[in-house]
Residue, then its C-alpha position, 0 to 999 in steps of 0.5 A: m892088251i896093253n903094249k907095256a912100252s907105249y901107252f896112254t892115260a887119260t885123266a881131267h888134266g890131260i893126256t900122257q904119252y908113256q915110253n918104257g914107263l917114262v912119261k914121252k909127253f903130256i898134252n892139257a886137256d885144252e889143247f887136246i880139246f882144240q887139237k881134235e875139233a881143228f882135226r875134225k874140221i881139216k878132216q871135213i875138208h874135200f881134199f883131205q877127204k879125197f887125198k888117198l884116192m888121189k895120192i894112188a892115182r897120181i902114183l898109177k900116172f907117174n909109174s905109168l909114163k916111167g914105163r913109158r919112157l923106159n920102154a921108149q929108151e930101150s926102143l931107141k937104144k935098139n932102133l935108133f942107130l943102124s951102125d950097131k947093127 
């Protein structure tokens, strides 16, 4: 099904993006092929193949450390000063 609000057309001259019936962007065929090949080569780099997994691991580690830090803060607030009890 074609989304008439935003769609692409491909011709021998290049790729055209339309939004709400108006031309939003045009990329000539040579530039499109160059970008496609560059993307393919970048995608083959090991770092980018594992990026999603590394990002999830980094977020989990950050959240875990944040949780431990918050628990330590609460414990210190409750137990640090005996005169507060």
